[in-house]
Kinemage of the C-alpha trace (Angstrom):
@kinemage 1
@onewidth
@group {chain A} dominant
@subgroup {mainchain}
@vectorlist {calphas} color= white
{ca met a 1} P 141.076 109.503 121.026
{ca asp a 2} L 139.335 112.000 123.319
{ca ala a 3} L 137.444 114.490 122.405
{ca met a 4} L 138.652 118.203 121.677
{ca thr a 5} L 136.718 120.516 124.317
{ca val a 6} L 135.567 123.717 123.134
{ca leu a 7} L 134.600 126.491 125.758
{ca cys a 8} L 131.835 128.662 124.233
{ca val a 9} L 131.209 132.000 125.917
{ca glu a 10} L 127.721 133.498 124.720
{ca asn a 11} L 125.223 135.466 126.600
{ca asp a 12} L 122.124 134.950 124.295
{ca pro a 13} L 120.758 131.494 125.166
{ca asp a 14} L 119.534 130.704 121.819
{ca ser a 15} L 123.034 131.326 120.204
{ca leu a 16} L 124.741 129.280 122.813
{ca asp a 17} L 122.195 126.286 122.308
{ca thr a 18} L 122.912 126.743 118.446
{ca leu a 19} L 127.029 126.636 119.014
{ca arg a 20} L 126.630 123.732 121.006
{ca phe a 21} L 124.145 122.038 118.758
{ca met a 22} L 126.784 122.357 115.840
{ca leu a 23} L 130.053 121.553 117.606
{ca glu a 24} L 128.591 118.561 119.443
{ca gly a 25} L 127.300 117.310 116.157
{ca ile a 26} L 131.061 117.422 114.588
{ca gly a 27} L 132.225 115.427 117.942
{ca tyr a 28} L 133.357 118.536 120.183
{ca asp a 29} L 132.955 118.404 123.939
{ca val a 30} L 131.213 121.478 124.634
{ca met a 31} L 131.179 123.391 127.917
{ca ala a 32} L 129.096 126.819 128.120
{ca ala a 33} L 129.314 130.016 129.813
{ca thr a 34} L 126.891 132.843 129.663
{ca arg a 35} L 129.352 135.744 131.518
{ca ala a 36} L 133.066 136.496 131.279
{ca gly a 37} L 133.413 135.555 135.393
{ca gln a 38} L 131.869 131.954 134.578
{ca ala a 39} L 134.334 131.523 130.906
{ca leu a 40} L 137.458 132.511 133.633
{ca asp a 41} L 136.114 130.224 136.638
{ca leu a 42} L 135.886 127.285 133.747
{ca leu a 43} L 138.943 128.202 132.208
{ca thr a 44} L 140.932 127.958 135.547
{ca thr a 45} L 139.502 124.584 136.657
{ca asn a 46} L 139.046 122.821 133.334
{ca asn a 47} L 141.505 121.886 129.992
{ca val a 48} L 140.123 123.123 127.087
{ca asp a 49} L 141.409 123.190 123.569
{ca gly a 50} L 139.496 126.422 121.994
{ca val a 51} L 137.128 129.270 123.204
{ca leu a 52} L 134.659 130.662 121.119
{ca leu a 53} L 134.097 134.121 122.744
{ca glu a 54} L 131.510 136.819 122.099
{ca tyr a 55} L 133.473 139.683 122.195
{ca asp a 56} L 130.789 142.227 124.020
{ca leu a 57} L 129.930 140.574 127.040
{ca pro a 58} L 127.672 142.653 128.964
{ca asp a 59} L 129.796 141.899 132.251
{ca ala a 60} L 133.416 142.135 131.113
{ca thr a 61} L 135.587 144.123 132.730
{ca pro a 62} L 139.310 145.630 131.435
{ca gln a 63} L 140.953 142.589 132.504
{ca cys a 64} L 138.818 140.585 130.486
{ca glu a 65} L 138.950 142.388 127.188
{ca pro a 66} L 141.571 141.668 124.212
{ca arg a 67} L 144.298 143.955 124.227
């Protein structure tokens, strides 16, 4: 069985490293983005099973914000 893939979107490198370490430690494949635009690009070109998203990304536009 393939590991589930999680996209972590976080602009703080230390927090992103911590998330990656924790998730990989319990068997997830992790993709990472530090910007909203980068996350959208990854989502359109990859299959992911879940997303952990920082709510207040500095480069997020109204199109990226939750409704």
